[in-house]
C-alpha positions as CSV (number, residue, x, y, z in Angstrom):
1,X,-17.4,30.3,3.0
2,X,-17.6,29.1,-0.5
3,X,-17.1,25.4,-1.5
4,X,-14.2,25.4,-2.5
5,X,-12.6,26.9,0.6
6,X,-14.9,24.2,2.6
7,X,-12.9,21.7,0.6
8,X,-10.0,22.6,0.9
9,X,-10.6,23.1,5.0
10,X,-11.8,19.3,5.2
11,X,-9.3,18.0,2.9
12,X,-6.4,19.0,5.6
13,X,-8.7,17.8,8.4
14,X,-8.5,14.0,6.3
15,X,-4.9,14.2,6.0
16,X,-4.0,15.2,9.2
17,X,-6.4,12.7,10.5
18,X,-4.0,10.3,8.0
19,X,-1.3,11.8,9.8
20,X,-2.6,10.9,12.4
21,X,-3.0,7.0,11.9
22,X,0.4,6.5,9.9
23,X,2.6,8.4,12.4
24,X,0.8,8.3,16.2
25,X,3.1,5.8,18.4
26,X,5.6,5.0,14.9
27,X,8.4,3.8,17.3
28,X,6.2,1.2,19.2
29,X,4.1,-0.1,16.7
30,X,4.4,-2.2,15.3
31,X,6.8,-4.0,17.4
32,X,10.1,-5.3,16.2
33,X,11.3,-6.0,12.7
34,X,10.6,-8.4,10.3
35,X,13.4,-10.2,8.1
36,X,11.9,-8.8,5.2
37,X,12.3,-5.5,6.0
38,X,15.4,-5.5,7.8
39,X,17.1,-7.0,4.3
40,X,16.0,-3.5,2.6
41,X,18.1,-1.9,5.0
42,X,21.2,-3.9,5.1
43,X,20.7,-3.1,1.1
44,X,19.8,0.1,1.0
45,X,22.8,0.7,3.8
46,X,25.7,-0.7,1.5
47,X,24.3,1.0,-1.0
48,X,24.9,4.2,0.5
49,X,27.8,3.4,2.4
50,X,29.9,1.9,-1.1
51,X,28.0,4.2,-3.6
52,X,26.6,1.2,-5.3
53,X,22.9,1.5,-5.9
54,X,21.5,-1.4,-7.8
55,X,18.6,-1.3,-10.0
56,X,17.3,-4.1,-8.6
57,X,18.9,-6.3,-5.8
58,X,18.6,-10.3,-6.1
59,X,18.4,-11.4,-2.3
60,X,15.5,-12.2,-0.8
61,X,14.1,-13.8,-4.1
62,X,14.8,-10.8,-5.5
63,X,13.5,-6.8,-5.1
64,X,12.7,-3.6,-7.0
65,X,15.8,-1.3,-6.4
66,X,14.0,1.8,-5.5
67,X,12.6,1.1,-2.2
68,X,15.8,0.0,-0.8
69,X,18.0,3.3,-1.8
70,X,15.6,5.7,-0.5
71,X,15.3,3.0,3.2
72,X,19.3,3.6,2.8
73,X,19.2,7.1,2.5
74,X,16.7,8.0,5.7
75,X,18.7,4.9,7.7
76,X,22.1,6.9,7.6
77,X,20.5,9.8,8.3
78,X,18.6,8.6,11.3
79,X,20.6,6.0,12.4
80,X,19.3,2.5,11.7
81,X,16.3,1.6,13.6
82,X,12.7,-0.5,13.4
83,X,10.9,2.9,12.7
84,X,13.5,5.1,10.4
85,X,12.9,2.0,8.3
86,X,9.2,2.6,7.9
87,X,8.8,6.4,8.1
88,X,9.2,6.7,4.0
89,X,6.0,4.3,3.9
90,X,4.3,6.7,5.7
91,X,5.0,9.4,4.1
92,X,4.0,7.7,1.1
93,X,0.7,6.5,2.8
94,X,-0.4,9.7,3.5
95,X,0.4,11.2,0.1
96,X,-2.2,8.5,-1.6
97,X,-4.6,9.8,0.5
98,X,-3.6,12.9,-1.1
99,X,-3.4,11.3,-4.5
100,X,-7.1,9.5,-4.1
101,X,-9.0,12.8,-3.2
102,X,-7.3,14.5,-6.2
103,X,-8.3,11.3,-9.1
104,X,-11.7,10.8,-7.5
105,X,-12.2,14.6,-7.7
106,X,-11.2,14.8,-11.6
107,X,-13.8,12.1,-12.4
108,X,-16.8,12.3,-10.2
109,X,-15.6,15.2,-7.7
110,X,-15.4,17.2,-4.3
111,X,-18.4,15.3,-2.1
112,X,-17.1,11.4,-3.2
113,X,-13.4,12.8,-3.3
114,X,-13.6,13.8,0.4
115,X,-15.1,10.8,1.8
116,X,-13.0,8.3,-0.3
117,X,-10.0,10.0,1.0
118,X,-11.6,9.7,4.7
119,X,-12.5,6.1,3.9
120,X,-9.2,5.4,3.0
121,X,-7.4,8.5,5.9
122,X,-8.4,5.5,8.7
123,X,-8.3,2.0,6.6
124,X,-6.9,-0.7,8.9
125,X,-5.6,-2.0,5.7
126,X,-4.1,0.9,5.0
127,X,-2.3,1.8,8.0
128,X,-1.2,-1.5,8.4
129,X,1.1,-1.4,5.3
130,X,1.7,2.4,5.7
131,X,3.7,1.2,9.0
132,X,5.8,-1.4,7.7
133,X,9.0,-1.3,5.4
134,X,7.3,-3.0,2.3
135,X,8.6,-1.8,-0.8
136,X,4.2,-2.7,-1.7
137,X,3.2,0.1,-0.2
138,X,4.9,2.2,-2.9
139,X,2.2,0.3,-5.7
140,X,-1.3,2.0,-4.8
141,X,1.1,5.7,-4.6
142,X,2.5,4.9,-7.8
143,X,-1.3,4.1,-9.9
144,X,-3.1,6.5,-7.8
145,X,-0.2,9.2,-9.1
146,X,-0.7,7.2,-12.5
147,X,-4.2,7.8,-13.4
148,X,-4.7,11.0,-11.5
149,X,-2.0,12.5,-14.1
150,X,-3.7,10.9,-17.2
151,X,-7.1,12.1,-16.3
152,X,-6.5,15.2,-15.9
153,X,-4.2,15.1,-19.1
154,X,-7.6,13.5,-20.8
155,X,-9.7,16.5,-19.7
156,X,-7.2,19.5,-20.5
157,X,-4.9,18.3,-22.9
158,X,-1.8,19.7,-21.4
159,X,1.5,17.7,-22.5
160,X,2.7,18.4,-18.9
161,X,-0.1,16.2,-17.7
162,X,0.8,13.3,-19.6
163,X,4.5,13.7,-19.2
164,X,3.5,13.2,-15.5
165,X,1.4,10.4,-16.3
166,X,4.2,9.0,-18.2
167,X,6.6,9.3,-15.1
168,X,4.6,7.2,-12.7
169,X,4.1,5.0,-15.6
170,X,7.6,4.1,-15.9
171,X,8.3,5.2,-12.2
172,X,5.9,1.9,-11.4
173,X,8.7,-0.8,-13.0
174,X,10.9,0.1,-9.9
175,X,8.0,-0.9,-6.9
176,X,6.8,-3.7,-6.9
177,X,6.0,-6.8,-8.9
178,X,2.5,-6.7,-9.1
179,X,3.0,-3.6,-11.1
180,X,4.0,-5.7,-14.2
181,X,0.1,-6.1,-15.2
182,X,-0.2,-2.5,-15.5
183,X,0.8,-2.4,-19.0
184,X,-1.8,-4.1,-20.1
185,X,-4.5,-2.6,-17.8
186,X,-3.3,0.8,-20.0
187,X,-3.7,-1.0,-23.3
188,X,-7.2,-2.2,-22.2
189,X,-8.0,1.9,-20.9
190,X,-6.6,2.9,-24.6
191,X,-9.2,0.9,-26.0
192,X,-11.9,2.2,-24.1
193,X,-11.0,5.4,-25.3
194,X,-10.5,4.5,-28.7
195,X,-14.2,3.0,-28.6
196,X,-15.9,6.3,-26.9
197,X,-13.8,8.9,-30.1
198,X,-15.1,6.3,-32.4
199,X,-18.7,6.7,-31.2
200,X,-17.8,10.8,-31.1
201,X,-19.0,10.2,-27.0
202,X,-15.5,12.0,-26.2
203,X,-14.0,14.1,-29.0
204,X,-10.4,15.9,-27.6
205,X,-9.1,18.8,-29.6
206,X,-5.8,18.1,-29.1
207,X,-3.8,15.6,-30.8
208,X,-4.2,12.0,-28.9
209,X,-2.3,9.6,-30.2
210,X,0.7,12.8,-29.6
211,X,-0.4,13.1,-26.0
212,X,-0.4,8.9,-25.4
213,X,3.2,9.0,-27.1
214,X,4.5,11.0,-25.1
215,X,3.5,9.6,-22.1
216,X,4.6,6.7,-23.3
217,X,8.2,7.7,-24.3
218,X,7.8,9.7,-21.0
219,X,7.3,5.9,-19.1
220,X,9.8,4.0,-20.9
221,X,12.6,7.0,-20.0
222,X,12.5,6.6,-16.8
223,X,11.3,2.5,-17.2
224,X,14.3,1.8,-19.0
225,X,17.3,1.0,-16.1
226,X,15.0,-1.9,-14.6
227,X,13.9,-3.1,-18.6
228,X,17.6,-3.1,-19.1
229,X,18.4,-5.3,-16.4
230,X,15.5,-7.6,-16.6
231,X,16.3,-8.3,-20.2
232,X,19.6,-9.3,-19.5
233,X,18.1,-11.1,-15.9
234,X,14.9,-12.8,-17.1
235,X,15.2,-15.5,-14.0
236,X,14.2,-12.3,-11.8
237,X,11.5,-11.4,-13.6
238,X,9.0,-13.7,-11.8
239,X,11.0,-13.5,-9.0
240,X,9.7,-16.5,-6.4
241,X,6.2,-16.6,-8.1
242,X,7.0,-20.0,-10.2
243,X,6.6,-22.1,-6.9
244,X,3.6,-20.6,-5.5
245,X,2.1,-20.4,-9.1
246,X,-1.5,-21.7,-9.6
247,X,0.3,-23.3,-12.6
248,X,2.3,-26.0,-10.6
249,X,-0.7,-26.8,-8.6
250,X,-1.6,-30.2,-9.3
251,X,-5.0,-29.5,-10.4
252,X,-4.4,-25.3,-12.3
253,X,-7.9,-24.8,-12.7
254,X,-9.4,-25.7,-9.3
255,X,-6.4,-23.7,-7.7
256,X,-7.1,-20.8,-10.2
257,X,-11.4,-21.1,-9.0
258,X,-10.0,-21.4,-5.2
259,X,-7.7,-18.9,-5.1
260,X,-10.0,-16.6,-7.4
261,X,-13.1,-16.8,-4.3
262,X,-10.3,-16.2,-1.3
263,X,-9.8,-13.2,-3.0
264,X,-13.3,-11.8,-4.0
265,X,-14.2,-12.9,-0.6
266,X,-11.4,-10.8,1.2
267,X,-13.1,-7.9,1.2
268,X,-16.1,-8.0,3.2
269,X,-16.1,-12.2,4.2
270,X,-13.0,-13.6,5.3
271,X,-9.6,-11.4,5.1
272,X,-6.0,-12.5,5.5
273,X,-5.4,-15.2,8.4
274,X,-1.5,-14.0,8.6
275,X,-1.2,-11.3,11.9
276,X,1.7,-9.4,10.3
277,X,-1.0,-8.0,7.4
278,X,-4.2,-8.0,9.5
279,X,-6.4,-8.9,12.4
280,X,-7.0,-13.0,11.6
281,X,-9.5,-13.6,9.1
282,X,-11.1,-9.7,9.7
283,X,-12.3,-8.2,6.6
284,X,-10.0,-5.9,4.8
285,X,-13.0,-3.4,4.5
286,X,-14.4,-2.6,8.2
287,X,-17.8,-4.1,7.6
288,X,-20.3,-0.6,6.5
289,X,-17.0,0.4,4.5
290,X,-17.4,-2.9,3.1
291,X,-20.9,-2.6,2.4
292,X,-20.9,0.5,0.7
293,X,-18.3,-1.0,-1.7
294,X,-20.8,-3.1,-3.0
295,X,-22.8,-0.2,-3.4
296,X,-20.1,1.7,-5.3
297,X,-19.0,-1.3,-7.2
298,X,-22.7,-2.4,-8.5
299,X,-23.0,1.7,-9.2
300,X,-19.8,1.5,-11.2
301,X,-21.1,-1.7,-13.1
302,X,-24.6,0.1,-14.3
303,X,-22.2,2.9,-15.1
304,X,-19.4,0.9,-17.1
305,X,-22.1,-0.4,-19.3
306,X,-23.4,3.2,-20.4
307,X,-20.9,2.6,-22.9
308,X,-22.8,0.7,-25.3
309,X,-25.5,3.1,-25.7
310,X,-23.9,7.0,-24.9
311,X,-24.6,9.3,-27.2
312,X,-22.4,11.3,-29.5
313,X,-21.8,14.5,-28.5
314,X,-22.1,18.2,-29.7
315,X,-19.6,18.6,-31.7
316,X,-17.1,21.3,-31.0
317,X,-18.0,25.0,-31.5
318,X,-17.6,29.1,-29.5
319,X,-20.3,27.4,-26.6
320,X,-18.1,24.4,-26.0
321,X,-14.5,25.3,-26.2
322,X,-13.4,26.8,-23.2
323,X,-10.4,28.4,-21.8
324,X,-8.6,26.3,-18.8
325,X,-6.6,28.4,-16.2
326,X,-3.5,27.1,-18.3
327,X,-5.0,29.2,-21.4
328,X,-5.3,26.0,-23.5
329,X,-8.4,25.7,-25.2
330,X,-9.9,22.5,-23.9
331,X,-13.1,21.2,-26.1
332,X,-15.8,20.4,-22.6
333,X,-18.1,17.5,-24.4
334,X,-19.8,17.6,-21.0
335,X,-18.8,14.2,-18.5
336,X,-20.4,11.3,-20.0
337,X,-17.3,10.7,-21.4
338,X,-15.6,10.9,-18.5
339,X,-18.1,8.8,-16.6
340,X,-17.5,6.5,-18.6
341,X,-14.5,6.6,-18.9
342,X,-13.6,6.5,-15.0
343,X,-15.9,3.4,-14.4
344,X,-13.5,1.6,-16.8
345,X,-10.7,2.8,-15.1
346,X,-11.7,2.1,-11.3
347,X,-13.0,-1.7,-12.4
348,X,-10.4,-2.4,-14.7
349,X,-7.8,-1.6,-11.8
350,X,-9.3,-3.3,-9.3
351,X,-9.8,-6.3,-11.3
352,X,-6.8,-6.5,-12.7
353,X,-4.8,-5.8,-9.1
354,X,-6.4,-9.1,-8.1
355,X,-5.1,-10.8,-10.7
356,X,-1.2,-11.2,-8.7
357,X,-2.8,-12.7,-6.1
358,X,-5.1,-14.8,-8.0
359,X,-2.0,-16.2,-9.6
360,X,-0.8,-17.9,-6.9
361,X,-1.7,-20.8,-4.4
362,X,-0.5,-19.5,-1.0
363,X,-1.4,-18.4,1.7
364,X,-4.9,-16.7,0.6
365,X,-6.5,-14.3,1.2
366,X,-3.0,-12.8,0.9
367,X,-3.3,-8.4,1.9
368,X,0.2,-8.0,0.8
369,X,-0.6,-8.9,-2.9
370,X,-3.4,-7.9,-3.7
371,X,-2.4,-3.9,-2.0
372,X,-2.8,-1.9,-5.0
373,X,-6.7,-2.7,-5.2
374,X,-6.7,-0.8,-2.4
375,X,-7.5,2.8,-3.9
376,X,-10.5,1.5,-6.5
377,X,-11.8,-0.6,-3.1
378,X,-12.5,3.2,-1.3
379,X,-13.1,4.8,-4.6
380,X,-15.9,2.4,-4.7
381,X,-16.8,3.1,-0.9
382,X,-16.7,6.6,-1.6
383,X,-19.8,6.4,-4.3
384,X,-21.4,4.3,-2.3
385,X,-21.9,6.1,0.5
386,X,-22.2,9.4,-0.8
387,X,-24.9,8.4,-3.4
388,X,-26.6,6.7,-0.5
389,X,-26.7,9.6,1.8
390,X,-28.2,11.7,-1.3
391,X,-30.3,9.2,-2.1
392,X,-31.8,8.3,1.7
393,X,-31.6,12.2,1.9
394,X,-33.9,13.1,-1.3
395,X,-36.1,10.8,-0.3
396,X,-37.0,12.0,3.1
397,X,-36.3,15.7,2.4
398,X,-38.2,15.2,-0.7
399,X,-41.4,13.4,1.4
400,X,-41.4,16.0,3.7
401,X,-41.8,18.7,0.8
402,X,-44.6,16.7,-0.4
403,X,-46.2,16.6,3.0
404,X,-45.9,20.1,3.7
405,X,-47.4,20.6,-0.3
406,X,-50.9,18.7,0.8
407,X,-51.7,20.8,4.0
408,X,-51.3,24.2,4.3
409,X,-51.7,24.4,7.8
410,X,-48.0,22.9,8.4
411,X,-46.9,25.6,6.5
412,X,-45.3,27.1,9.3
413,X,-42.8,23.5,9.8
414,X,-40.8,24.0,6.8
415,X,-38.4,26.1,9.0
416,X,-37.3,23.2,10.1
417,X,-36.4,21.6,7.0
418,X,-33.0,23.5,7.0
419,X,-32.4,22.0,10.3
420,X,-33.2,18.4,9.2
421,X,-30.5,19.5,6.0
422,X,-27.9,20.0,8.6
423,X,-28.7,16.6,10.8
424,X,-28.1,14.9,7.5
425,X,-24.9,16.3,7.0
426,X,-24.5,15.6,11.1
427,X,-25.4,12.4,9.9
428,X,-22.7,11.1,7.6
429,X,-19.8,13.1,9.8
430,X,-21.1,10.4,12.1
431,X,-20.7,7.4,9.9
432,X,-17.4,8.5,9.2
433,X,-16.2,8.7,12.4
434,X,-17.6,5.2,13.4
435,X,-15.5,3.8,10.3
436,X,-12.3,5.8,12.0
437,X,-12.9,4.8,15.2
438,X,-13.5,1.5,14.9
439,X,-10.3,0.9,12.8
440,X,-8.9,3.2,14.8
441,X,-8.9,1.1,18.2
442,X,-8.8,-2.1,15.9
443,X,-5.1,-1.0,15.3
444,X,-3.8,1.1,17.5
445,X,-5.5,-1.5,20.8
446,X,-6.7,-5.1,19.4
447,X,-4.4,-5.4,16.8
448,X,-0.6,-3.5,17.1
449,X,-0.2,-4.6,21.0
450,X,-0.9,-8.2,20.7
451,X,1.8,-10.8,21.4
452,X,0.9,-12.2,18.5
453,X,2.1,-9.2,16.2
454,X,5.5,-9.1,18.5
455,X,5.6,-12.8,17.3
456,X,5.1,-12.0,13.6
457,X,7.4,-8.9,13.6
458,X,10.3,-10.7,15.4
459,X,10.7,-8.6,18.7
460,X,12.5,-10.6,20.2
461,X,15.6,-10.1,17.9
462,X,14.8,-6.0,18.5
463,X,15.2,-6.7,22.3
464,X,18.3,-8.5,21.3
465,X,19.4,-6.0,18.9
466,X,19.3,-3.2,21.8
467,X,21.2,-6.1,24.3
468,X,23.8,-6.3,21.8
469,X,24.3,-2.4,21.3
470,X,23.9,-1.8,24.6
471,X,27.5,-3.9,25.3
472,X,30.7,-2.6,25.0
473,X,32.7,-2.3,21.9
474,X,35.6,-4.5,23.1
475,X,33.1,-7.4,23.9
476,X,33.0,-10.2,21.3
477,X,29.6,-11.3,20.5
478,X,29.0,-14.5,18.9
479,X,25.8,-14.6,17.5
480,X,24.6,-19.0,16.9
481,X,22.3,-18.8,14.1
482,X,20.1,-22.4,13.6
483,X,17.6,-21.1,10.6
484,X,17.6,-22.7,7.0
485,X,17.1,-19.7,5.6
486,X,18.2,-17.9,2.2
487,X,21.3,-16.2,3.1
488,X,22.1,-12.2,2.7
489,X,26.0,-11.7,2.6
490,X,26.3,-15.5,4.0
491,X,24.5,-14.6,7.0
492,X,20.6,-16.0,7.4
493,X,17.8,-13.9,6.3
494,X,16.5,-14.9,9.9
495,X,19.1,-12.8,11.4
496,X,18.8,-9.1,9.2
497,X,16.9,-7.3,11.7
498,X,20.3,-8.2,14.0
499,X,22.5,-7.3,11.5
500,X,20.4,-3.9,10.5
501,X,19.7,-3.4,14.0
502,X,23.7,-3.5,14.6
503,X,25.3,-2.0,11.8
504,X,28.7,-0.3,12.5
505,X,28.7,-2.5,15.6
506,X,32.6,-4.1,15.9
507,X,33.3,-7.7,17.2
508,X,29.7,-9.0,15.9
509,X,29.9,-12.5,14.6
510,X,27.7,-14.6,13.1
511,X,28.4,-18.5,12.9
512,X,26.1,-21.8,12.8
513,X,26.3,-25.2,14.9
514,X,28.0,-26.4,12.3
515,X,30.8,-23.3,11.5
516,X,31.1,-23.2,15.6
517,X,34.4,-24.8,15.4
518,X,35.6,-21.6,13.8
519,X,35.3,-19.6,17.2
520,X,38.3,-19.4,19.5
521,X,38.7,-22.3,21.9
522,X,40.5,-19.0,24.5
523,X,37.7,-16.8,24.3
524,X,38.3,-13.7,26.9
525,X,35.6,-11.0,27.0
526,X,33.1,-12.5,24.8
527,X,29.5,-13.9,24.6
528,X,27.7,-16.8,22.6
529,X,23.9,-15.5,22.0
530,X,21.9,-18.3,20.5
531,X,18.9,-16.6,18.2
532,X,17.6,-20.3,17.2
533,X,18.9,-22.7,19.1
534,X,17.6,-24.5,22.2
535,X,19.6,-24.1,25.7
536,X,20.6,-27.3,25.3
537,X,22.6,-26.9,22.7
538,X,24.1,-23.7,25.1
539,X,24.6,-26.2,28.0
540,X,26.7,-28.2,26.0
541,X,29.3,-25.6,24.0
542,X,29.5,-25.0,28.1
543,X,30.7,-28.0,29.1
544,X,32.7,-29.6,26.1
545,X,34.5,-26.4,24.7
546,X,33.9,-22.9,27.2
547,X,33.8,-24.5,30.6
548,X,35.1,-21.4,32.7
549,X,31.8,-19.0,31.1
550,X,28.7,-18.7,33.2
551,X,24.9,-18.7,31.2
552,X,23.4,-15.1,32.7
553,X,19.6,-14.6,32.2
554,X,18.9,-11.6,30.6
555,X,15.4,-11.9,29.2
556,X,13.3,-15.3,28.7
557,X,14.4,-15.0,25.6
558,X,17.7,-13.6,26.0
559,X,20.4,-16.1,27.9
560,X,23.9,-15.2,26.3
561,X,27.3,-17.8,27.7
562,X,29.5,-15.3,29.2
563,X,32.8,-15.7,28.9
564,X,35.5,-13.5,31.3
C-alpha cells in the first residue's frame, strides 16, 4: 500500500469519526430547542410556504437569510423538530473537517493535514456548534474552503480555483456577522503576496492580478444580494453590536484590554461559561491539544518572520516549469513562498477572527463569536503535534543509531529499530485516541445529559410542544407568555420553540397576561397553559374567569387549566 492510499484510508476513518461525533444520538442531544434556533425554523418555514425567501431576516436582531432558507427547506421535508433544524449544521461540521484536511494538505502536506483533521473531528468546541442550529457554523466552513481554493489557485494558476475562492468569498457575506472582517484579512494577505513577488520569492507565470480580479468579480456577484440589502438598510450592518460594543463602555480602553485577555485565554485557560456553548469554564481546547496549539503557533510565528530574510527563487526554466494534472504549466519555485504565505494566512485568520469577540464586552469569553478561529486553532495543534512527534522520534532513533555505531557488539539490536519506529506510530495514534476519548466523554457523558444543558436549551418547551401536538386538534389551546423579549410575528421570542414545533397545529393561540381578556369567557374544550407565569396567576384566572376549569398536573412544568 503506497502513501497516497494510506492517506485516503486514514482520511476516511477520520471522516467516519467526525460523522459519529456529530450524528450519534442526534435526536436526543442537545435536548430541547433554544429560542434563537427555533426562530430560524419559523422564518424558514414561512419562506418555503410563501415563496418569499429573504436575503436578510430582521427578526431577532437581524440574521443573514441563507441559513434560515436552508433550514426551512429541511424542516418542510422532514417535519418540524429540533433535529431537523440541526441536520444541516451536522453536515456542514463534517464538511469543515474535510476542508481543513484539504487546506492544510495544500500548505504543509498529508501528515499534518491528517493530524489537524483528526483533532478537529473530535473537537468538543466544534462538535457543540455542529449539533446546534446557529448560522455561525457556516463561518469556519466558508473560510476553510475560501482559503483552500485560494491557496490551490496560487499554486496551480487554474482559473477554476479562483472561481471557487470567489464563490466562497461572496458566500461568506450570507453567513455570519463576524465574516465582515474577512475582506480586510484578504487585503493583508494580498499584501504579503505582493511583498513575496517583489522580493522574487514567489514568481508565478500566470497573471496574478487577473486571477485575483476573477476571484473578486465572482465574489462580488455572489455577495451582491446581501450588499444591496445592507446599502438599503444600513441599520442592519452591525446588528445588535452597538449595545454590547466595547466603545459603549465607560472606559473603552479598559474594556478592550479585558476582552482581549479573556478571548486569548479561552483556548487554554478559561473558556466560555455559558452552558449552551461549553462545559462552563473549560478551555475551548482539551489541554493536550491546547499545548500542541501553542507549540504550533510558536512554530508558525517563526516561519512567518522568514519573510524578511527569504531568498529569491530561481527564475523559471525547463526544470522548474512543470505540467500539473490539468495540463497547465505551473512554475514550481519550491515551497519556500508557500510555507511563508501559509504561516501569514493562518496567523492572520486566527487573530482577525478574534476581533469580533474582542470588540464586545458581553459574556466573555465567547465561544460562538470566536467560532471562526476554530480551523486555524486546530491547524496549529496539528502542526505542533506532528513536529513534536517527529522531533521526539528523531531524537530517540538518532540516539540509538549513534549508540549502535559506537559499539559494534550491539549490531544485532539494529533489527529492533524498525519495531521502535512502529511503536512511535502507535504513540501518535494513542495520543489522538486519548484526545478523542476525552472529548467524546466530555460531550456525550458530562455535558449533553447535564440538567443545566436542558435548561439552557429550554427543554421544557420541547416537552410542552409534544404535549400540545398530542392534544386533539379540535381542542383550543391558549399559551400565556409572560416574557418581555423581542417579538417575532407578534409572538414573544421565548415562545418561538412552541411556534416552530407546533407549526400547522390548528386552534393554537398565544396571549400575554395583558391580553388575557381576549380569550372568550364561554370556552369549551380548551386548555390554558402557562409558559412563564407562576401558578398563582393560573389559580387567579380559574377563580375569576373559568371556575368550571380544573388544573391537571401533566408534569412538573406542564400544569394546564382544562376547560371541558
